[in-house]
C-alpha positions in Angstrom: 83.8 101.5 113.5 85.8 99.8 116.8 87.9 98.4 114.1 88.8 101.6 112.3 89.2 103.1 115.7 92.0 100.4 116.7 93.6 101.1 113.1 93.2 97.5 111.9 95.0 97.0 108.6 92.5 95.3 107.1 89.4 97.7 108.0 91.4 100.6 106.6 92.3 99.6 103.6 88.6 98.6 102.8 87.6 101.5 104.1 89.5 103.5 102.1 90.2 101.6 99.2 87.0 99.8 98.4 84.0 101.3 100.6 82.3 104.0 97.8 80.6 105.3 100.4 80.8 106.5 103.6 78.0 107.8 105.9 79.3 108.9 109.1 76.5 108.6 111.9 77.6 110.5 115.2 75.5 110.6 118.7 75.6 114.2 119.9 78.2 116.6 119.8 81.8 115.2 120.7 81.8 113.7 116.9 83.7 110.6 118.1 82.5 108.9 114.8 83.7 111.8 112.5 87.2 112.2 114.3 88.0 108.5 113.5 87.2 108.8 109.8 88.9 112.1 109.5 91.7 110.8 111.1 92.3 108.1 108.8 91.6 110.8 106.2 88.8 108.9 104.9 86.4 110.3 102.1 83.2 110.9 103.7 80.4 111.1 101.9 77.7 112.3 104.1 77.1 112.9 107.8 74.3 112.6 110.1 74.8 114.1 114.0 71.7 112.8 115.9 71.8 115.4 118.5 72.8 118.6 116.3 71.1 117.7 113.0 68.1 115.9 114.5 67.6 117.3 118.2 67.7 113.8 119.1 69.7 113.9 122.7 71.3 110.7 124.9 69.2 110.7 128.0 72.8 110.6 130.3 75.4 109.1 130.4 75.6 105.1 129.6 72.8 105.4 128.2 73.5 105.2 124.4 70.9 102.9 123.4 67.8 104.7 125.6 66.2 106.5 122.6 62.5 107.1 122.1 60.7 105.1 119.5 59.6 108.5 118.5 63.5 108.7 117.7 64.9 106.3 116.1 61.6 106.6 113.6 62.9 110.2 112.4 66.6 109.0 112.6 65.8 105.7 110.5 64.3 108.3 107.8 67.1 110.8 107.9 69.5 107.8 107.6 67.2 106.4 104.4 66.9 109.9 102.7 70.8 110.5 103.2 71.7 107.5 101.8 69.0 107.7 98.8 70.5 111.2 98.3 74.1 109.4 97.7 72.8 106.8 95.3 71.0 109.3 93.4 74.5 111.6 93.4 76.6 108.3 92.6 73.7 107.2 89.1 74.1 110.8 88.3 77.7 110.5 88.2 77.7 107.5 86.0 78.2 104.5 88.9 75.7 101.8 89.3 76.1 102.3 93.4 
């Protein structure tokens, strides 16, 4: 994400033209990752907002990685489900991956 935020040409080109599926994961209601993706006109295949979709709240400023084990498991399972749905949809449309 930092390379896209900084609009590194090669990374932007890869995201736009070579990557088949983009799963955007935002950590809170500020939606920083999705704002970057939208500003670059990327095709977002799936989206997860940890706060809004899963009720996982940041514990305070500068605590980005301070989550409970239960929250990690909840997020992991939800993200795996999103990826499986993307792959299944891709196969239905004739794609292999």
